[in-house]
KEGULO-416941 format. One record per atom (N, C-alpha, C): atom name; x, y, z; residue in one letter. Coordinates in steps of 0.05 Angstrom, whole numbers, plus 5000, padded with zeros to 4 digits. Each point is the difference from the previous one (the first is absolute). Layout:
# KEGULO-416941
{node "CA"; {X; Y; Z}; "A"} ...
END
This chain:
# KEGULO-416941
{node "N"; {6305; 4903; 1237}; "X"} {node "CA"; {5017; 4977; 5003}; "X"} {node "C"; {5029; 5008; 4996}; "X"} {node "N"; {5016; 4995; 5020}; "X"} {node "CA"; {5029; 5006; 4997}; "X"} {node "C"; {5017; 4977; 5009}; "X"} {node "N"; {5024; 5001; 4992}; "X"} {node "CA"; {5018; 4978; 5006}; "X"} {node "C"; {5007; 4998; 5030}; "X"} {node "N"; {4997; 5023; 5014}; "X"} {node "CA"; {5005; 4999; 5029}; "X"} {node "C"; {4980; 4983; 5015}; "X"} {node "N"; {4977; 4994; 4988}; "X"} {node "CA"; {4981; 4982; 5013}; "X"} {node "C"; {5011; 4972; 5002}; "X"} {node "N"; {5019; 4993; 4983}; "X"} {node "CA"; {5011; 4973; 5001}; "X"} {node "C"; {5024; 4997; 5017}; "X"} {node "N"; {5009; 5021; 5014}; "X"} {node "CA"; {5024; 4999; 5016}; "X"} {node "C"; {4997; 4980; 5023}; "X"} {node "N"; {4977; 5000; 5014}; "X"} {node "CA"; {4997; 4982; 5023}; "X"} {node "C"; {4999; 4971; 4991}; "X"} {node "N"; {4984; 4992; 4980}; "X"} {node "CA"; {5000; 4972; 4992}; "X"} {node "C"; {5027; 4991; 4989}; "X"} {node "N"; {5013; 5017; 4985}; "X"} {node "CA"; {5027; 4993; 4989}; "X"} {node "C"; {5020; 4996; 5023}; "X"} {node "N"; {5000; 5018; 5019}; "X"} {node "CA"; {5019; 4997; 5022}; "X"} {node "C"; {4993; 4976; 5018}; "X"} {node "N"; {4974; 4993; 5002}; "X"} {node "CA"; {4993; 4976; 5014}; "X"} {node "C"; {5011; 4975; 4986}; "X"} {node "N"; {4996; 4999; 4974}; "X"} {node "CA"; {5011; 4977; 4985}; "X"} {node "C"; {5031; 5000; 5002}; "X"} {node "N"; {5012; 5023; 4999}; "X"} {node "CA"; {5029; 5002; 5002}; "X"} {node "C"; {5009; 4991; 5027}; "X"} {node "N"; {4985; 5007; 5022}; "X"} {node "CA"; {5008; 4991; 5027}; "X"} {node "C"; {4998; 4970; 5002}; "X"} {node "N"; {4980; 4988; 4988}; "X"} {node "CA"; {4998; 4970; 5001}; "X"} {node "C"; {5024; 4988; 4984}; "X"} {node "N"; {5007; 5012; 4978}; "X"} {node "CA"; {5023; 4990; 4985}; "X"} {node "C"; {5026; 5003; 5015}; "X"} {node "N"; {5003; 5022; 5015}; "X"} {node "CA"; {5024; 5003; 5016}; "X"} {node "C"; {5001; 4980; 5022}; "X"} {node "N"; {4977; 4994; 5013}; "X"} {node "CA"; {4999; 4980; 5021}; "X"} {node "C"; {5009; 4973; 4989}; "X"} {node "N"; {4989; 4993; 4976}; "X"} {node "CA"; {5008; 4974; 4988}; "X"} {node "C"; {5030; 5000; 4992}; "X"} {node "N"; {5010; 5023; 4992}; "X"} {node "CA"; {5028; 5003; 4993}; "X"} {node "C"; {5018; 4996; 5024}; "X"} {node "N"; {4991; 5010; 5023}; "X"} {node "CA"; {5016; 4998; 5024}; "X"} {node "C"; {5003; 4971; 5010}; "X"} {node "N"; {4981; 4983; 4994}; "X"} {node "CA"; {5002; 4972; 5009}; "X"} {node "C"; {5012; 4981; 4980}; "X"} {node "N"; {5007; 5011; 4977}; "X"} {node "CA"; {5014; 4982; 4980}; "X"} {node "C"; {5029; 4998; 5006}; "X"} {node "N"; {5010; 4976; 5004}; "X"} {node "CA"; {5027; 4995; 5007}; "X"} {node "C"; {5020; 5002; 4976}; "X"} {node "N"; {4989; 4997; 4976}; "X"} {node "CA"; {5018; 5001; 4977}; "X"} {node "C"; {5010; 5028; 4993}; "X"} {node "N"; {4985; 5020; 5009}; "X"} {node "CA"; {5007; 5028; 4994}; "X"} {node "C"; {5020; 5010; 5021}; "X"} {node "N"; {5023; 5011; 4992}; "X"} {node "CA"; {5018; 5010; 5021}; "X"} {node "C"; {4988; 5022; 5017}; "X"} {node "N"; {5010; 5002; 5025}; "X"} {node "CA"; {4989; 5019; 5019}; "X"} {node "C"; {5002; 5029; 4990}; "X"} {node "N"; {5021; 5007; 4986}; "X"} {node "CA"; {5004; 5027; 4989}; "X"} {node "C"; {4976; 5008; 4983}; "X"} {node "N"; {4990; 4982; 4983}; "X"} {node "CA"; {4978; 5007; 4982}; "X"} {node "C"; {4973; 4999; 5015}; "X"} {node "N"; {4998; 4984; 5020}; "X"} {node "CA"; {4975; 5000; 5016}; "X"} {node "C"; {4998; 5026; 5015}; "X"} {node "N"; {5021; 5009; 5012}; "X"} {node "CA"; {5000; 5025; 5015}; "X"} {node "C"; {4996; 5023; 4981}; "X"} {node "N"; {5013; 4999; 4977}; "X"} {node "CA"; {4996; 5021; 4980}; "X"} {node "C"; {4971; 5003; 4992}; "X"} {node "N"; {4987; 4977; 4995}; "X"} {node "CA"; {4972; 5001; 4992}; "X"} {node "C"; {4983; 5012; 5022}; "X"} {node "N"; {5006; 4993; 5025}; "X"} {node "CA"; {4985; 5010; 5023}; "X"} {node "C"; {5004; 5031; 5003}; "X"} {node "N"; {5025; 5009; 4996}; "X"} {node "CA"; {5006; 5028; 5003}; "X"} {node "C"; {4987; 5016; 4977}; "X"} {node "N"; {5000; 4990; 4976}; "X"} {node "CA"; {4987; 5014; 4978}; "X"} {node "C"; {4970; 5001; 5004}; "X"} {node "N"; {4988; 4978; 5010}; "X"} {node "CA"; {4972; 5001; 5006}; "X"} {node "C"; {4994; 5021; 5022}; "X"} {node "N"; {5017; 5000; 5020}; "X"} {node "CA"; {4996; 5019; 5022}; "X"} {node "C"; {5001; 5029; 4990}; "X"} {node "N"; {5019; 5005; 4982}; "X"} {node "CA"; {5002; 5027; 4989}; "X"} {node "C"; {4975; 5008; 4986}; "X"} {node "N"; {4989; 4982; 4983}; "X"} {node "CA"; {4976; 5007; 4985}; "X"} {node "C"; {4976; 5003; 5019}; "X"} {node "N"; {4999; 4983; 5021}; "X"} {node "CA"; {4977; 5002; 5019}; "X"} {node "C"; {5002; 5027; 5014}; "X"} {node "N"; {5024; 5009; 5007}; "X"} {node "CA"; {5002; 5027; 5013}; "X"} {node "C"; {4995; 5022; 4980}; "X"} {node "N"; {5008; 4997; 4975}; "X"} {node "CA"; {4996; 5020; 4980}; "X"} {node "C"; {4970; 5004; 4994}; "X"} {node "N"; {4984; 4979; 5001}; "X"} {node "CA"; {4972; 5001; 4995}; "X"} {node "C"; {4983; 4998; 5025}; "X"} {node "N"; {5011; 5009; 5023}; "X"} {node "CA"; {4986; 4997; 5025}; "X"} {node "C"; {4974; 5016; 5001}; "X"} {node "N"; {4999; 5023; 4988}; "X"} {node "CA"; {4974; 5015; 5001}; "X"} {node "C"; {4979; 4986; 4984}; "X"} {node "N"; {5007; 4989; 4976}; "X"} {node "CA"; {4980; 4985; 4984}; "X"} {node "C"; {4992; 4975; 5015}; "X"} {node "N"; {5019; 4987; 5014}; "X"} {node "CA"; {4993; 4976; 5015}; "X"} {node "C"; {4981; 5007; 5023}; "X"} {node "N"; {5006; 5021; 5015}; "X"} {node "CA"; {4983; 5008; 5022}; "X"} {node "C"; {4972; 5007; 4990}; "X"} {node "N"; {4998; 5014; 4977}; "X"} {node "CA"; {4974; 5006; 4989}; "X"} {node "C"; {4985; 4975; 4991}; "X"} {node "N"; {5014; 4981; 4987}; "X"} {node "CA"; {4988; 4976; 4991}; "X"} {node "C"; {4990; 4983; 5023}; "X"} {node "N"; {5015; 4997; 5021}; "X"} {node "CA"; {4992; 4984; 5023}; "X"} {node "C"; {4977; 5013; 5015}; "X"} {node "N"; {5000; 5027; 5001}; "X"} {node "CA"; {4977; 5014; 5012}; "X"} {node "C"; {4975; 4996; 4984}; "X"} {node "N"; {5002; 5000; 4973}; "X"} {node "CA"; {4977; 4995; 4983}; "X"} {node "C"; {4991; 4971; 5003}; "X"} {node "N"; {5018; 4982; 5003}; "X"} {node "CA"; {4993; 4972; 5003}; "X"} {node "C"; {4984; 4995; 5026}; "X"} {node "N"; {5009; 5014; 5021}; "X"} {node "CA"; {4986; 4997; 5026}; "X"} {node "C"; {4972; 5012; 4999}; "X"} {node "N"; {4996; 5022; 4986}; "X"} {node "CA"; {4974; 5013; 5000}; "X"} {node "C"; {4981; 4986; 4981}; "X"} {node "N"; {5008; 4991; 4977}; "X"} {node "CA"; {4982; 4987; 4981}; "X"} {node "C"; {5017; 4981; 4983}; "X"} {node "N"; {5004; 4976; 5010}; "X"} {node "CA"; {5019; 4981; 4987}; "X"} {node "C"; {4989; 4989; 4974}; "X"} {node "N"; {4974; 4995; 4999}; "X"} {node "CA"; {4989; 4988; 4975}; "X"} {node "C"; {5002; 5020; 4977}; "X"} {node "N"; {4994; 5025; 5005}; "X"} {node "CA"; {5002; 5021; 4979}; "X"} {node "C"; {5029; 5003; 4991}; "X"} {node "N"; {5018; 4999; 5019}; "X"} {node "CA"; {5029; 5003; 4994}; "X"} {node "C"; {5010; 4976; 4984}; "X"} {node "N"; {4991; 4976; 5006}; "X"} {node "CA"; {5009; 4976; 4985}; "X"} {node "C"; {4990; 5002; 4971}; "X"} {node "N"; {4975; 5010; 4996}; "X"} {node "CA"; {4990; 5004; 4972}; "X"} {node "C"; {5017; 5021; 4986}; "X"} {node "N"; {5008; 5020; 5014}; "X"} {node "CA"; {5016; 5021; 4989}; "X"} {node "C"; {5027; 4989; 4991}; "X"} {node "N"; {5012; 4983; 5017}; "X"} {node "CA"; {5026; 4987; 4993}; "X"} {node "C"; {4997; 4983; 4975}; "X"} {node "N"; {4979; 4984; 4998}; "X"} {node "CA"; {4996; 4983; 4977}; "X"} {node "C"; {4995; 5016; 4975}; "X"} {node "N"; {4984; 5021; 5001}; "X"} {node "CA"; {4995; 5017; 4976}; "X"} {node "C"; {5026; 5014; 4992}; "X"} {node "N"; {5016; 5010; 5018}; "X"} {node "CA"; {5025; 5013; 4994}; "X"} {node "C"; {5020; 4981; 4988}; "X"} {node "N"; {5002; 4976; 5012}; "X"} {node "CA"; {5018; 4980; 4989}; "X"} {node "C"; {4992; 4992; 4972}; "X"} {node "N"; {4974; 4997; 4995}; "X"} {node "CA"; {4991; 4993; 4973}; "X"} {node "C"; {5006; 5022; 4980}; "X"} {node "N"; {4998; 5025; 5009}; "X"} {node "CA"; {5005; 5023; 4982}; "X"} {node "C"; {5030; 5002; 4993}; "X"} {node "N"; {5017; 4993; 5019}; "X"} {node "CA"; {5029; 5004; 4996}; "X"} {node "C"; {5014; 4975; 4990}; "X"} {node "N"; {4986; 4978; 4997}; "X"} {node "CA"; {5013; 4975; 4990}; "X"} {node "C"; {5012; 5003; 4973}; "X"} {node "N"; {4987; 5014; 4980}; "X"} {node "CA"; {5013; 5003; 4974}; "X"} {node "C"; {5026; 5016; 5002}; "X"} {node "N"; {5000; 5020; 5018}; "X"} {node "CA"; {5025; 5016; 5004}; "X"} {node "C"; {5022; 4983; 5012}; "X"} {node "N"; {4992; 4983; 5019}; "X"} {node "CA"; {5020; 4982; 5012}; "X"} {node "C"; {5011; 4981; 4979}; "X"} {node "N"; {4982; 4989; 4983}; "X"} {node "CA"; {5010; 4982; 4979}; "X"} {node "C"; {5018; 5014; 4981}; "X"} {node "N"; {4993; 5025; 4993}; "X"} {node "CA"; {5016; 5015; 4981}; "X"} {node "C"; {5028; 5005; 5012}; "X"} {node "N"; {5002; 5005; 5026}; "X"} {node "CA"; {5025; 5006; 5013}; "X"} {node "C"; {5016; 4974; 5005}; "X"} {node "N"; {4986; 4978; 5007}; "X"} {node "CA"; {5014; 4976; 5008}; "X"} {node "C"; {5009; 4983; 4976}; "X"} {node "N"; {4986; 5001; 4978}; "X"} {node "CA"; {5008; 4982; 4977}; "X"} {node "C"; {5029; 5005; 4991}; "X"} {node "N"; {5008; 5025; 4995}; "X"} {node "CA"; {5028; 5004; 4991}; "X"} {node "C"; {5020; 4990; 5021}; "X"} {node "N"; {4994; 5004; 5026}; "X"} {node "CA"; {5018; 4991; 5021}; "X"} {node "C"; {5001; 4969; 5000}; "X"} {node "N"; {4977; 4988; 4996}; "X"} {node "CA"; {4999; 4970; 5000}; "X"} {node "C"; {5016; 4989; 4976}; "X"} {node "N"; {4998; 5013; 4977}; "X"} {node "CA"; {5015; 4991; 4977}; "X"} {node "C"; {5030; 5002; 5005}; "X"} {node "N"; {5009; 5022; 5012}; "X"} {node "CA"; {5028; 5003; 5006}; "X"} {node "C"; {5009; 4979; 5021}; "X"} {node "N"; {4983; 4995; 5020}; "X"} {node "CA"; {5007; 4980; 5020}; "X"} {node "C"; {5002; 4972; 4987}; "X"} {node "N"; {4981; 4994; 4982}; "X"} {node "CA"; {5001; 4974; 4987}; "X"} {node "C"; {5024; 4997; 4982}; "X"} {node "N"; {5008; 5022; 4987}; "X"} {node "CA"; {5023; 4999; 4982}; "X"} {node "C"; {5026; 4997; 5016}; "X"} {node "N"; {5001; 5011; 5024}; "X"} {node "CA"; {5025; 4999; 5015}; "X"} {node "C"; {5000; 4977; 5020}; "X"} {node "N"; {4979; 4985; 5003}; "X"} {node "CA"; {4998; 4979; 5020}; "X"} {node "C"; {5018; 4977; 4993}; "X"} {node "N"; {5015; 4990; 5019}; "X"} {node "CA"; {5017; 4976; 4996}; "X"} {node "C"; {4983; 4975; 4997}; "X"} {node "N"; {4978; 5000; 5015}; "X"} {node "CA"; {4983; 4976; 5001}; "X"} {node "C"; {4979; 5002; 4978}; "X"} {node "N"; {4999; 4981; 4981}; "X"} {node "CA"; {4979; 5001; 4980}; "X"} {node "C"; {4972; 4996; 5012}; "X"} {node "N"; {4999; 4986; 5023}; "X"} {node "CA"; {4975; 4996; 5014}; "X"} {node "C"; {4988; 5026; 5010}; "X"} {node "N"; {5018; 5017; 5011}; "X"} {node "CA"; {4990; 5026; 5010}; "X"} {node "C"; {4989; 5017; 4977}; "X"} {node "N"; {5015; 5001; 4978}; "X"} {node "CA"; {4990; 5015; 4976}; "X"} {node "C"; {4974; 4989; 4990}; "X"} {node "N"; {4998; 4974; 4998}; "X"} {node "CA"; {4975; 4987; 4991}; "X"} {node "C"; {4977; 5006; 5018}; "X"} {node "N"; {5003; 4996; 5026}; "X"} {node "CA"; {4978; 5003; 5018}; "X"} {node "C"; {4992; 5030; 5003}; "X"} {node "N"; {5019; 5018; 5000}; "X"} {node "CA"; {4993; 5028; 5001}; "X"} {node "C"; {4984; 5009; 4976}; "X"} {node "N"; {5009; 4994; 4976}; "X"} {node "CA"; {4986; 5008; 4976}; "X"} {node "C"; {4974; 4986; 4997}; "X"} {node "N"; {4998; 4974; 5007}; "X"} {node "CA"; {4975; 4985; 4998}; "X"} {node "C"; {4979; 5012; 5019}; "X"} {node "N"; {5008; 5005; 5025}; "X"} {node "CA"; {4980; 5010; 5019}; "X"} {node "C"; {4991; 5028; 4993}; "X"} {node "N"; {5019; 5017; 4991}; "X"} {node "CA"; {4992; 5027; 4992}; "X"} {node "C"; {4983; 5000; 4975}; "X"} {node "N"; {5006; 4982; 4981}; "X"} {node "CA"; {4983; 4998; 4976}; "X"} {node "C"; {4972; 4991; 5007}; "X"} {node "N"; {4997; 4981; 5018}; "X"} {node "CA"; {4974; 4990; 5008}; "X"} {node "C"; {4984; 5022; 5015}; "X"} {node "N"; {5014; 5015; 5018}; "X"} {node "CA"; {4987; 5022; 5013}; "X"} {node "C"; {4990; 5021; 4980}; "X"} {node "N"; {5017; 5007; 4981}; "X"} {node "CA"; {4993; 5020; 4980}; "X"} {node "C"; {4977; 4990; 4983}; "X"} {node "N"; {5001; 4975; 4991}; "X"} {node "CA"; {4979; 4989; 4984}; "X"} {node "C"; {4973; 5000; 5014}; "X"} {node "N"; {5000; 4991; 5025}; "X"} {node "CA"; {4975; 4999; 5016}; "X"} {node "C"; {4989; 5029; 5004}; "X"} {node "N"; {5018; 5019; 5006}; "X"} {node "CA"; {4990; 5027; 5004}; "X"} {node "C"; {4987; 5011; 4975}; "X"} {node "N"; {5014; 4998; 4978}; "X"} {node "CA"; {4989; 5012; 4975}; "X"} {node "C"; {4976; 4985; 4990}; "X"} {node "N"; {4998; 4974; 5003}; "X"} {node "CA"; {4976; 4985; 4993}; "X"} {node "C"; {4976; 5009; 5017}; "X"} {node "N"; {5005; 5002; 5026}; "X"} {node "CA"; {4978; 5009; 5017}; "X"} {node "C"; {4993; 5028; 4994}; "X"} {node "N"; {5019; 5017; 4994}; "X"} {node "CA"; {4994; 5028; 4994}; "X"} {node "C"; {4984; 5002; 4974}; "X"} {node "N"; {5007; 4985; 4979}; "X"} {node "CA"; {4985; 5000; 4975}; "X"} {node "C"; {4972; 4989; 5004}; "X"} {node "N"; {4997; 4979; 5016}; "X"} {node "CA"; {4974; 4989; 5006}; "X"} {node "C"; {4983; 5021; 5015}; "X"} {node "N"; {5012; 5013; 5020}; "X"} {node "CA"; {4986; 5020; 5015}; "X"} {node "C"; {4992; 5024; 4983}; "X"} {node "N"; {5018; 5008; 4982}; "X"} {node "CA"; {4994; 5023; 4983}; "X"} {node "C"; {4978; 4993; 4980}; "X"} {node "N"; {5000; 4975; 4990}; "X"} {node "CA"; {4980; 4991; 4981}; "X"} {node "C"; {4972; 4998; 5013}; "X"} {node "N"; {4999; 4993; 5025}; "X"} {node "CA"; {4974; 4996; 5013}; "X"} {node "C"; {4991; 5025; 5016}; "X"} {node "N"; {5017; 5021; 5001}; "X"} {node "CA"; {4993; 5024; 5014}; "X"} {node "C"; {5003; 4997; 5030}; "X"} {node "N"; {5017; 4982; 5009}; "X"} {node "CA"; {5004; 4995; 5029}; "X"} {node "C"; {5018; 5022; 5012}; "X"} {node "N"; {4990; 5014; 5020}; "X"} {node "CA"; {5016; 5020; 5014}; "X"} {node "C"; {5009; 4987; 5026}; "X"} {node "N"; {5026; 4996; 5003}; "X"} {node "CA"; {5011; 4984; 5022}; "X"} {node "C"; {4989; 5008; 5027}; "X"} {node "N"; {5004; 5026; 5008}; "X"} {node "CA"; {4992; 5007; 5027}; "X"} {node "C"; {4970; 5002; 5004}; "X"} {node "N"; {4986; 5012; 4981}; "X"} {node "CA"; {4971; 5004; 5003}; "X"} {node "C"; {4985; 4973; 5000}; "X"} {node "N"; {5007; 4983; 4980}; "X"} {node "CA"; {4986; 4975; 4998}; "X"} {node "C"; {5006; 4981; 5023}; "X"} {node "N"; {5025; 4999; 5010}; "X"} {node "CA"; {5006; 4983; 5022}; "X"} {node "C"; {4986; 5010; 5026}; "X"} {node "N"; {4998; 5026; 5003}; "X"} {node "CA"; {4986; 5011; 5023}; "X"} {node "C"; {4970; 4992; 4999}; "X"} {node "N"; {4989; 4999; 4976}; "X"} {node "CA"; {4972; 4993; 4997}; "X"} {node "C"; {4996; 4970; 5005}; "X"} {node "N"; {5019; 4983; 4991}; "X"} {node "CA"; {4997; 4971; 5003}; "X"} {node "C"; {5005; 4990; 5028}; "X"} {node "N"; {5021; 5011; 5013}; "X"} {node "CA"; {5008; 4990; 5026}; "X"} {node "C"; {4985; 5016; 5022}; "X"} {node "N"; {4998; 4989; 5024}; "X"} {node "CA"; {4985; 5013; 5021}; "X"} {node "C"; {5013; 5027; 5008}; "X"} {node "N"; {4984; 5019; 5008}; "X"} {node "CA"; {5010; 5026; 5008}; "X"} {node "C"; {5015; 4999; 5026}; "X"} {node "N"; {4991; 4984; 5018}; "X"} {node "CA"; {5012; 4999; 5027}; "X"} {node "C"; {5010; 4971; 5005}; "X"} {node "N"; {5025; 4997; 5007}; "X"} {node "CA"; {5011; 4974; 5006}; "X"} {node "C"; {5006; 5000; 5030}; "X"} {node "N"; {4981; 4992; 5017}; "X"} {node "CA"; {5004; 5001; 5029}; "X"} {node "C"; {5019; 4977; 5009}; "X"} {node "N"; {5016; 5006; 5019}; "X"} {node "CA"; {5017; 4980; 5012}; "X"} {node "C"; {4985; 4987; 5023}; "X"} {node "N"; {5003; 4974; 5003}; "X"} {node "CA"; {4986; 4987; 5022}; "X"} {node "C"; {5012; 5009; 5027}; "X"} {node "N"; {4983; 5000; 5020}; "X"} {node "CA"; {5010; 5008; 5027}; "X"} {node "C"; {5018; 4978; 5011}; "X"} {node "N"; {5021; 5009; 5014}; "X"} {node "CA"; {5018; 4981; 5013}; "X"} {node "C"; {4987; 4988; 5025}; "X"} {node "N"; {5003; 4974; 5005}; "X"} {node "CA"; {4988; 4989; 5024}; "X"} {node "C"; {5015; 5010; 5025}; "X"} {node "N"; {4986; 5001; 5021}; "X"} {node "CA"; {5012; 5009; 5026}; "X"} {node "C"; {5015; 4976; 5012}; "X"} {node "N"; {5023; 5006; 5012}; "X"} {node "CA"; {5015; 4979; 5013}; "X"} {node "C"; {4984; 4990; 5025}; "X"} {node "N"; {5005; 4974; 5007}; "X"} {node "CA"; {4985; 4990; 5024}; "X"} {node "C"; {5010; 5014; 5025}; "X"} {node "N"; {4983; 5002; 5020}; "X"} {node "CA"; {5008; 5014; 5024}; "X"} {node "C"; {5022; 4985; 5015}; "X"} {node "N"; {5017; 5015; 5013}; "X"} {node "CA"; {5022; 4988; 5015}; "X"} {node "C"; {4989; 4986; 5024}; "X"} {node "N"; {5013; 4978; 5008}; "X"} {node "CA"; {4991; 4985; 5023}; "X"} {node "C"; {5016; 5006; 5024}; "X"} 
END
């Protein structure tokens, strides 16, 4: 399990965020274009990992999705460890008390749920990837697409 396995899902989420940023009229164009250019730089920087991830998704998408979930679960404590100090500084420097309140509240709830679930899983001997693979079906087939009606 390595952090490079999360490059494709993170860049996908980032791409959706950039798309939403581009349609917001309150944000000046300079910052919208800056966000797009920074995303483009990172997408080009990680292009080999992206190509590998999309190739793996095309060959065996269900196995790759499980791999993404297991990797994200394993790296969530590291993310929380890195993001908490940044969030505290953002909350301290924020002009809006609502921003500080909502940022810290949401991050505290995420952290609480993660550690409660982790303690419950550790107490019951639950292994995230092995037990979920046993509980959920091995193969998740996609339904066939209907054929279009013949042209007249």
